[in-house]
C-alpha positions in Angstrom: -117.3 32.8 118.4 -119.9 34.1 121.0 -121.2 37.6 120.5 -120.7 40.2 123.2 -124.1 41.6 122.5 -126.9 40.6 120.2 -130.5 41.5 119.5 -132.9 41.2 116.5 -130.9 43.6 114.4 -127.4 44.0 115.6 -124.5 41.7 116.7 -121.4 42.9 118.5 -118.2 40.9 118.9 -115.4 41.7 121.3 -112.2 40.6 119.7 -109.4 41.6 117.3 -111.1 41.8 113.9 -108.3 39.8 112.3 -109.1 36.9 114.7 -112.7 37.3 113.7 -111.9 37.0 110.1 -109.8 33.8 110.7 -112.5 32.2 113.0 -115.3 32.9 110.5 -113.3 32.5 107.2 -115.6 29.6 106.1 -118.9 31.4 106.9 -118.4 35.2 106.5 -121.5 36.6 104.8 -121.4 39.0 101.9 -122.4 42.3 103.5 -124.5 44.9 101.7 -122.4 47.8 103.2 -119.1 48.1 104.9 -119.0 51.4 106.9 -116.0 51.8 109.2 -113.6 54.3 110.8 -110.2 52.7 111.5 -107.4 54.6 113.3 -105.9 57.3 111.1 -102.5 57.2 112.9 -101.9 60.8 112.1 -104.0 63.0 114.5 -102.8 61.7 117.8 -99.6 63.4 119.1 -97.9 64.6 122.2 -99.7 67.6 123.6 -98.6 68.1 127.2 -101.9 66.7 128.4 -104.4 68.5 126.1 -107.2 66.0 125.8 -108.2 67.3 122.4 -104.9 66.0 121.0 -104.3 62.9 123.1 -106.5 60.3 121.6 -104.6 57.2 122.6 -105.0 53.9 120.7 -108.3 55.2 119.2 -106.1 57.0 116.6 -102.6 55.5 116.9 -102.9 51.9 115.8 -101.3 50.8 112.5 -103.8 49.6 109.9 -102.7 47.3 107.0 -104.6 49.1 104.2 -103.9 46.5 101.5 -105.1 43.6 103.7 -108.3 45.3 104.9 -109.2 46.6 101.5 -109.0 43.0 100.1 -111.2 41.7 103.0 -113.7 44.4 102.6 -114.0 43.9 98.9 -114.1 40.1 99.1 -116.9 40.0 101.8 -119.2 42.7 100.4 -121.6 42.9 97.5 -122.4 46.6 97.7 -120.5 49.7 98.8 -117.6 50.4 101.1 -117.0 53.6 103.1 -113.7 53.9 105.0 -113.1 57.1 107.0 -109.4 57.9 106.9 -106.7 60.5 107.3 -106.0 62.8 104.3 -102.6 61.1 103.8 -104.3 57.7 103.7 -107.1 58.5 101.2 -105.1 57.8 98.0 -103.8 54.5 99.5 -107.3 53.2 100.2 -108.5 54.3 96.8 -105.5 52.7 95.0 -106.2 49.4 96.7 -109.8 49.3 95.8 -109.0 50.2 92.2 -106.6 47.2 92.1 -109.7 45.1 93.1 -111.7 46.4 90.1 -114.0 48.6 92.1 -115.3 52.0 91.2 -114.1 54.6 93.6 -114.6 58.2 94.8 -112.9 60.3 97.4 -115.1 62.3 99.6 -115.1 64.8 102.5 -117.1 65.7 105.5 -117.0 69.5 106.1 -117.5 70.1 109.9 -119.5 73.2 110.6 -117.9 73.3 114.1 -114.2 72.6 113.4 -111.5 72.4 116.0 -110.0 75.9 116.6 -106.7 74.7 118.1 -103.9 76.8 116.6 -106.5 78.4 114.3 -104.8 81.8 114.9 -101.7 80.4 113.2 -103.1 78.2 110.3 -106.3 77.1 108.7 -108.7 75.4 111.1 -109.0 71.6 110.9 -112.5 71.1 109.6 -112.4 68.3 107.0 -112.3 64.5 107.2 -111.8 62.2 104.3 -113.7 59.1 103.3 -112.7 56.5 100.7 -115.7 55.1 98.8 -115.7 52.0 96.7 -118.5 50.0 95.1 -119.2 46.8 93.3 -121.2 46.7 90.2 -125.0 47.1 90.8 -124.5 48.2 94.4 -127.6 49.7 96.0 -127.6 53.5 95.8 -130.5 55.9 96.7 -129.4 59.6 96.7 -129.9 62.7 94.8 -127.2 63.5 92.2 -124.4 65.1 94.2 -120.7 64.8 94.9 -119.5 62.7 97.9 -119.7 65.6 100.4 -121.2 65.9 103.8 -121.9 69.1 105.7 -122.8 69.3 109.4 -121.7 69.4 113.0 -119.3 66.9 114.6 -119.9 65.1 117.9 -118.4 66.9 120.9 -115.3 65.1 122.1 -116.2 63.2 125.3 -114.9 60.3 127.4 -117.2 57.9 125.4 -114.8 57.8 122.4 -112.4 60.4 121.2 -112.9 60.0 117.5 -116.7 59.1 117.3 -118.6 60.2 114.2 -122.0 61.8 114.6 -125.1 59.6 114.2 -126.6 61.8 111.4 -123.6 61.2 109.2 -123.8 57.4 109.4 -127.6 57.4 109.1 -127.3 59.2 105.8 -124.7 56.8 104.4 -126.7 53.7 105.5 -129.9 55.0 103.9 -128.0 55.8 100.8 -126.0 52.6 100.3 -127.7 49.8 102.3 -131.0 48.4 101.0 -133.9 47.9 103.4 -133.4 44.6 105.1 -129.6 44.7 104.3 -126.7 44.2 106.6 -124.0 46.7 107.5 -120.5 45.7 108.7 -118.1 47.7 110.9 -114.9 45.9 112.0 -113.6 49.0 113.8 -116.8 49.6 115.8 -115.6 51.9 118.6 -118.5 52.9 120.8 -121.2 51.7 118.4 -122.3 54.6 116.2 -122.5 52.4 113.0 -124.7 49.8 114.8 -126.9 52.4 116.4 -127.4 54.2 113.0 -128.2 50.8 111.3 -130.7 50.0 114.0 -132.4 53.4 113.7 -132.6 52.9 109.9 -134.1 49.4 110.3 -131.0 47.6 108.9 -129.1 44.7 110.4 -125.5 45.2 111.5 -122.4 43.3 112.6 -119.7 45.2 114.6 -116.3 44.2 116.0 -114.3 46.1 118.7 -111.1 45.0 120.4 -111.5 47.4 123.4 -113.8 45.9 125.9 -114.6 49.2 127.5 -116.0 50.4 124.2 -117.9 47.2 123.7 -119.6 47.7 127.1 -120.5 51.2 126.2 -121.9 50.1 122.9 -123.9 47.3 124.4 -125.5 49.6 126.9 -126.2 52.1 124.1 -127.8 49.5 121.9 -129.7 47.8 124.6 -131.1 50.9 126.2 -131.5 53.1 123.2 -129.2 55.7 124.6 -127.6 58.0 122.0 -124.2 59.2 123.2 
């Protein structure tokens, strides 16, 4: 399968990630870190045209948690971080436990949360992450809970659910050894690959939407941070 974009550190594929798994089933490497942000299928909803709620396929695709958890665990030797909806968190953790992995549930506390309907209920300022690790996985961090605190990326036309670069840089420096490889099968506009490149790690990303692939390729090739 021919990469959509490739340089010395990162490789980007434009395809359905299940097709990629099938095509490469005999030669999938064991990644040092899986860091990915699949659709939550719980944020997107009808909103009479309010762009902050209409996130299209970026948030509305169904994800087979059991299947992906097995693939992530099988083709990694280190840690796995899966960003997910609050209702999905326990499902991801349960699947990783079945695969004999150590797990933690974590959160990112946004210092600039969405204020939509905040006059009627608590502001939406937390996102969940499922963490799982194999024995002897690389880990370099001060002793602390799995908790991140900082600003979110302003919602733009680049990608409606993009995570901030600082967040993924911290995860990569914590859980991917120097010279290691990061894998993101739900790459979006390329934040994981950009963060890996900035941290001096290699990375492989897959994205089914060609528009996002094009944006990511420009971002990676020109060093543009969206």
